[in-house]
C-alpha positions in Angstrom: 77.9 93.5 96.2 78.6 97.2 96.3 81.6 98.8 94.7 83.0 99.9 98.1 84.4 98.2 101.3 85.8 99.7 104.5 87.3 98.4 107.7 89.2 99.8 110.7 91.7 97.9 112.9 93.7 99.1 115.9 97.2 97.9 116.4 98.9 98.3 119.8 102.0 99.8 118.1 103.5 103.2 117.5 102.3 105.1 114.4 105.7 105.0 112.8 105.9 101.2 113.0 102.4 100.8 111.5 103.2 103.1 108.7 106.4 101.1 107.8 104.3 97.9 107.9 101.8 99.5 105.6 104.5 100.6 103.1 105.9 97.0 103.2 102.4 95.6 102.7 101.8 97.8 99.7 105.1 96.8 98.1 104.4 93.1 98.7 100.9 93.4 97.2 102.3 95.2 94.2 99.9 98.1 94.3 100.9 101.4 93.0 100.7 104.1 95.7 101.7 107.5 96.8 101.8 109.3 100.2 98.8 111.5 100.8 99.0 115.0 102.3 97.7 113.8 105.7 100.4 111.1 106.0 98.2 108.2 104.8 98.5 106.4 101.5 96.5 106.4 98.3 96.9 103.2 96.3 95.6 101.8 93.1 94.9 98.1 92.4 94.7 97.1 88.7 93.1 93.8 87.5 95.4 91.7 85.3 93.0 90.9 82.5 90.6 93.8 82.0 92.8 96.5 83.7 89.9 97.6 85.9 91.2 100.0 88.6 90.1 100.2 92.2 91.2 103.0 94.6 92.4 102.1 98.1 92.7 104.7 100.8 94.8 104.0 103.9 94.7 106.4 106.8 96.3 106.4 110.2 95.0 107.8 113.5 96.6 107.6 117.0 94.0 106.0 119.3 95.3 103.8 122.1 97.8 102.5 119.6 97.3 103.2 115.9 94.0 103.0 114.2 94.2 102.0 110.5 91.3 102.8 108.3 91.2 101.1 104.8 88.6 101.9 102.2 88.5 100.4 98.7 86.3 101.7 95.9 85.7 100.6 92.3 86.1 103.3 89.7 83.5 101.8 87.4 80.4 99.8 88.0 78.2 99.3 91.0 79.0 95.6 91.5 82.5 94.5 92.5 81.8 90.8 93.2 83.6 91.1 96.5 86.8 92.5 95.1 87.0 95.6 97.3 86.4 93.5 100.4 89.3 91.3 99.2 91.6 94.4 98.9 90.9 95.4 102.5 91.3 91.8 103.8 94.6 91.3 101.7 96.0 94.6 103.0 95.4 93.8 106.7 96.6 90.2 106.3 99.9 91.5 104.8 100.4 94.0 107.6 99.8 91.3 110.2 102.1 88.9 108.3 104.8 91.5 108.5 104.3 92.0 112.2 104.4 88.3 112.9 107.6 87.8 110.9 109.3 90.6 112.9 109.9 92.5 109.7 108.2 95.7 111.0 
């Protein structure tokens, strides 16, 4: 149960569409975020009870569509009890929900 999780997925869509879907996903998830210098996003997830913070990095690369790389890391502790993996999974599920609904 490391304090880090990472996953890549490729979407057969233009980069601009995937970026819009990612922005929508971040808003729906309620994470605070800002645009990074490289065009990706740096987000922060905060737990409700203890206010722990995890950093989530979202980066985009053109590769036969758009490759999305999501990494989540805990700021404190070495055990995350699967929370970082949930961040990654929740983010991708929300992007795919947006594509399926035609919202992006």
